[in-house]
N, C-alpha and C positions, 0 to 999 in steps of 0.2 A: 304381844301377839294375841289376836282375837281368834278364838276357836269356836266352831259350832259344836254343841255338846249334846245333840240328840244321839241316840244309839248309832244311827246310820253314819252321821258325821264322825262320831268318835271312832267308829270302825275304820273309816277312811283316813282319818287323821293319824291312825296308828302307822300309817305308811311313812310317817316322818316327813310329810310335805310341809315345808315351812311357808306359811302364808301370813302376811301382816297387812291387812287392809286398813288404811287410814281412810281418807275420803276426798273426792273431787268436786268440781262444780262447773259449770254454767254453759251458756248456749254452745252449740257444737263448735269445735275448733274449725278454722277456715278449711275450705275444700282442699287446700294445698297441704294441709297438715296430714302426714301419713298416720294411718291407724296403728296403734300399738300392737305388737305381736302378742303380748301377754294379755288375755282377756280380762285379767284382774287388775291390770295396771291403771285402768281408768277409775278404780276405786281407791286410789292412793293419791293424797293431795298434800301439798307442801306447806300451805300457808293458812290453815285454820286451827291448828292445835292451840287450845286455850282461848280461842275467840269466844265471846259471849254467845254467839249464835251457832257454835259448833254442833250442838245436838240437832238443831233443825236441819242444818246443812248435811250432816251425816245421814240423817233419815231420808232426805230427798235424794241423795246420791245413791244410796243402797237400792232405792225404789226405781232408779233410772229416770227420775224427773229432771235431775240436773247432771250435766256432763262437764268435763273440764276443758281448758285450753292448755296446750303443751308449750312450756317455755323452751328456750334454746338448749337447755341441758336435758330435755326430755322429761321434766317433772311436770306433774299436773298442778295447775294453779287455779284458784278460785277467786282471788281478789275481793274478799267480802267488804272491804271499805271503799271500793270504787262506787261511783254513782251508776245507777242502773238506767239503761236506755229504754225507750218505748218498745223497740223491737224485742229486747231481751225480756221485758215484762210480759208481753202478750205471749211469747213463746213459753215462758214459765207457766202461765195460767193454762194454756192449752195442754201442756204435758201433765200438769198436776191434776186437772180436773177431767182429763180425758175427753176434751171437747171435740166434737165432730159436727160438720155441716157440709151439705152439698151445695149450699147457696154460694152465689158469686161474691157477695159483699160489695163494698164500694171499690171503685177502681181508682187507685192512687198512682199519680205519675212518678212518685219517688219510691215505689215498691216494685222493683223489677222481678221478673221470674227468676227462679233458681237460687234465691238467697235463703239462708237458714230460717228466716222469719216470714217468708212469703206466704206460706200456707197458714201460719198462725194469725197473720193479719187478716187474711181472707175469712178465716173461720170466726174470729172474734168480731169482725165487722158484720158478717152475715148474721151473727146471733144478737147483734145490737149492743155489744159490750163496749166497743170503742168507736170513736168518731175520728174523722180527719181534723186537720187544723185550718181548713179553708184553702181555697185555690187549688182543690184537687190533690192536696198533699197530706201525707201521714207523718212525715219527719221521724222515720224509724230510728235514726241514730241520735236524736235529741235526748238529753238526760231528762228523766221524767220527774215531775213535781209531786210533792206529797199529796196535794189535793186531787191530782189525777189518779194516784194509786187508791185513794179512798173511794173515788167514784167507780173504778173498775171492780174493786172487791164487793161493793154493794150491789152493783149490777149482776155480777157473777153469782152471788150467793143469795139474792133476794128470792124468798120462798123456802130456802133451806135453813136460813138463820133468821130468828125473830129480830127485826130492826125497829122495835117499838119501845125501847128503853129510853130513859132520860139522857139527853146528850150532855157532854161536857161543855161548859160555857167558856169556850176559848175567846179571849179578848181580841184576837187578831183574825177571827173568822167572821166576815161581814156578809150581809145578804148578797146573794148572787147565785150563779149556776151551781157552784160546787158545795155551797153550804148544806143543802139537804143531805148530801152524801156523807159529808164529814160528820154531821150530826148523827146520822144512822150508824156509821162505823164506830164512832166514839161511844155512843150509847150501848153498842153490843160488846164494848171492851176490846175491839180489834185494833184501835189506834190510840196512841197516847200523845200527850203534848210534849213540849221540849223544855218545860219549866216556866215559872212565872205566868202560868195560866195562858200560855201561848201554844199554838199548833205549828206555826210557821208554814202556812199552806203553799207558799211559793218556793219553799226550800227544796233542794234536790234530795232524792231518796237514795240510800246506799243499797247495794245488793243484799247485804245481810238483813237490813230492815224489811225489805220487800219479802224476802223468803220467810222470815219469822212471822210476818203478818199473814201470809198465805197459809203457812203451816198451821197457825192457830185457827184460822177460818175453817180449814178442812176438818179440824177436830171438833169445832162447834156445830158444824153442819150435820144435823142428826134427825131430820124430819122423816127420812126413809131409810134407816139402817137395815142391814140384813139380820136375820134371826140368829140367836146364839148357835142353834144347831147347825145352821149353814156353815158357820165359821169353824166350829169345833170338828164337824164331820170332815171338812176339808183337811185340817191338820192331821187328824187321825188316819184318814184315808191315804194321804201322802206318805206318811211314815210306814204304814202297813205295806203299801204297794212297793216302796223302795226296798224295805227290808226283805219282802218275799222275793223280789227279783234278785237281790244279792245272795240270799240263801240258796236259790236254785241256779245261781251263776248265769242268769239270763240277763245279759247286759243290754240287749235290745229292749227288753221290757223296762229295765231301769231307765234307759234313755227316754222311753215314752212317758214314764212317770214324771221325769224331770220336766219335760216339755209341757205336760198337762198341768202340773201343780206349782211350778216355780217360775219366777221371773227375776229380773234384776241381778243383784249380787248372788242371791241364793242359786239361781240357775247356773251362773258361770262357775261358782265354786263347786257345786255338785257334779257338773260335767267334768271339771278338772280332777276331782277326787275319784270319780268313777273310773277314769282312765288309769289313775294310780292303783286302784283296787284290782282292775283287770291285769295290770302288769304284775302285781304281787302274786296273784293266783297263778299266772303263767309261769312264774319262777318257782312254783312248787310250795309256796306258803299258803296258809289258810287263816280265815278269821270268821267268827260266828257270834250271834247274839242269842242268848237264851233268856226269854221273858220270865221274870219272877212274879210279876203282877201285871194286870191290864193297864195301859197307859190312860191317863186322865187329862182332858183338855178343858179349859175354862176361859171365858172371855174376861179380859181385864178392862178394856175400853173398846168402843166402836163408834163409828160415825158413818155417814153415807158411803164414803170412799176408802176409809182406812180402818184398820182394827189391830188390836194387840191381844194375843192369846198366850196363856201359860200352859205348858205341857209337862206333866209329872210322869216320870218313867223309872222303873226299877228292873234292872236286868243284870245278866252276867255276860261279860265280854270274854270270849275264848279266842286266843290267837296262837298259831303254831308258826314259829320262825326258825328256820334251820333245824327243824326237828324238835324244837323245845317248845312245850305247851305252857302258856301263861293264862291264868284265870283272874279276872277282876270283877268285883261286885260294884255296880254303879247305880247310884240314886241321883237323878238329875231333875232340875226344874229349868226348862228352856223357855225363854221369851221368844215368841214367833210373831213376826210382823207381816201383815197381809194388806193387799190393796186391790180395789175393784179395777178390772181391766176395761179399757175403753170399748164402747159400742155394745154393751150387753150387761149381763148379771154375773159374769164369771169373776171369781176371786182367785188370787194366787199369792203364794208366799214369796216375799222378796228378801227376807233375812231372818236369821234366828240366832240367838246367842245366849 
């Protein structure tokens, strides 16, 4: 069981809400797939436990970059070893980078309106990140080649990542359209060969490979990161606002704090636990937090769009259940994950553990 361990979430988890988020993935399920009733169910996945890319997939899923498809038994599936399509890849890039554009992009005869990838193709085309394949087509469902992924990642991150390092000398990468992109991506350490000094540029890329590549690029991109104070202030303000709302039993203020400071898994979990807290109080029980010292937040890593913060807290948790008071002293260090939201400078928390 994964439990959030800030004072706020410790308070709420005292309600004995059993939550066990594993994780999901990939472009939206088809329009005919009904949305799960449980908002946390999309953060549970069946087929990534122990996979070499599990860490990258989990992080993207918690941040709502990746969603899953539902199998016939209602389980969320990610299929990390499947080959990734052109449509899936551009959708992934748009979500992860928060890309936006009002431009029309190229008009492709095989990209109809209303598909999950329609807007992503338009945006990436308008930004000059992708091209068609000739004759007015994009081939959204074609499996993407390794050389094409290298090209997209260099175009998307040029300016944010220095692509001036020595390239790996792959024996099977010859002069041509894709070579400069492969050279830049390999020099930056974003792509590797397949052994025997080969890159296999025409080989098909798996979903897990594409997501790990993008995750690493997002962490290397650091030409314009936020200040440490911007990030730590957000974490401390979020915690103070939520705890203040709970202490005053002002659940409207608590809901506003969740909306303002949280996204992804963090938002869904806090909303669910807020409902449980309200029910607990309505039944006559109580819960409170007494600070023993001021919380301290510090930046562990940061890039242009993602950051990791550690939050140290020392407090006493006081609960009254069926008239019996319990006091616990807690000293916690919480890892808080943040992302920059699309279209501005706003940052939000998407997970903590």
